[in-house]
C-alpha positions as CSV (number, residue, x, y, z in Angstrom):
1,X,0.0,0.0,0.0
2,X,1.5,3.3,-1.1
3,X,1.0,6.6,0.7
4,X,1.1,10.0,-0.8
5,X,3.2,10.3,-3.9
6,X,5.1,7.1,-3.4
7,X,4.5,4.0,-5.6
8,X,3.6,0.6,-4.2
9,X,6.6,-1.1,-2.6
10,X,8.6,2.1,-2.4
11,X,9.3,1.7,1.3
12,X,10.5,-1.9,0.9
13,X,12.7,-0.9,-2.1
14,X,14.2,1.9,0.1
15,X,14.9,-0.6,2.9
16,X,16.4,-3.1,0.6
17,X,18.6,-0.4,-1.1
18,X,19.9,0.8,2.3
19,X,20.7,-2.8,3.3
20,X,22.5,-3.5,0.0
21,X,24.5,-0.3,0.5
22,X,25.6,-1.2,4.0
23,X,26.5,-4.8,2.9
24,X,28.6,-3.4,0.1
25,X,30.3,-1.0,2.5
26,X,31.0,-3.9,4.9
27,X,32.4,-6.2,2.2
28,X,34.7,-3.4,1.0
29,X,36.1,-3.1,4.5
30,X,37.1,-6.8,4.9
31,X,40.7,-7.2,5.9
32,X,43.6,-7.8,3.7
33,X,43.9,-11.1,1.8
34,X,46.8,-13.1,0.4
35,X,50.3,-13.2,1.5
36,X,51.7,-10.6,3.9
37,X,54.5,-8.3,2.7
38,X,57.7,-8.2,4.6
39,X,58.1,-4.4,3.9
40,X,55.5,-1.7,3.9
41,X,53.9,-0.9,0.5
42,X,54.1,2.9,1.1
43,X,57.3,3.6,3.1
44,X,59.3,0.3,2.6
45,X,60.0,0.0,6.3
46,X,60.0,-3.6,7.6
47,X,56.7,-5.0,8.9
48,X,57.3,-6.8,12.2
49,X,56.8,-10.5,12.2
50,X,54.2,-10.3,15.0
51,X,52.0,-8.0,12.8
52,X,52.3,-10.2,9.8
53,X,51.3,-13.2,11.9
54,X,48.4,-11.4,13.5
55,X,47.0,-9.9,10.2
56,X,47.3,-12.3,7.3
57,X,47.8,-10.3,4.0
58,X,49.0,-7.2,5.7
59,X,50.5,-4.6,3.3
60,X,51.2,-1.6,5.5
61,X,53.2,-0.9,8.6
62,X,51.4,0.4,11.7
63,X,52.4,4.0,11.1
64,X,51.2,4.1,7.5
65,X,47.9,2.3,8.4
66,X,47.2,4.8,11.2
67,X,47.9,7.7,8.8
68,X,45.6,6.2,6.2
69,X,42.9,5.6,8.8
70,X,43.1,9.2,9.9
71,X,42.5,10.4,6.3
72,X,39.2,8.3,6.0
73,X,36.3,10.7,6.2
74,X,33.7,10.1,8.9
75,X,30.7,8.3,7.6
76,X,27.5,10.2,8.0
77,X,24.5,8.2,9.2
78,X,21.9,10.0,7.1
79,X,19.7,8.0,4.8
80,X,19.7,10.4,1.9
81,X,17.1,8.4,0.0
82,X,14.5,9.3,2.6
83,X,15.5,13.0,2.8
84,X,12.6,15.3,2.3
85,X,14.9,17.8,0.5
86,X,15.6,15.2,-2.2
87,X,11.9,14.5,-2.6
88,X,11.1,18.2,-3.1
89,X,13.6,18.6,-6.0
């Protein structure tokens, strides 16, 4: 049952799209795969054996990983599909 200007099933489509977006984001964040490098891919410093054993497929040293994590923009928890502003345009 639709309400207002929305078509039948619009709410379910919106929920499914939000879930699909979140699943895609989570899959993209899965850890490294494959064989670990012995030296960092960015700065060429040696990666400690303990780090390589703890994180299979590691490519970056701790410092480079922390720097890269600091550059990641914060994720905003707004569902833009349901924004009234986007519906008015």
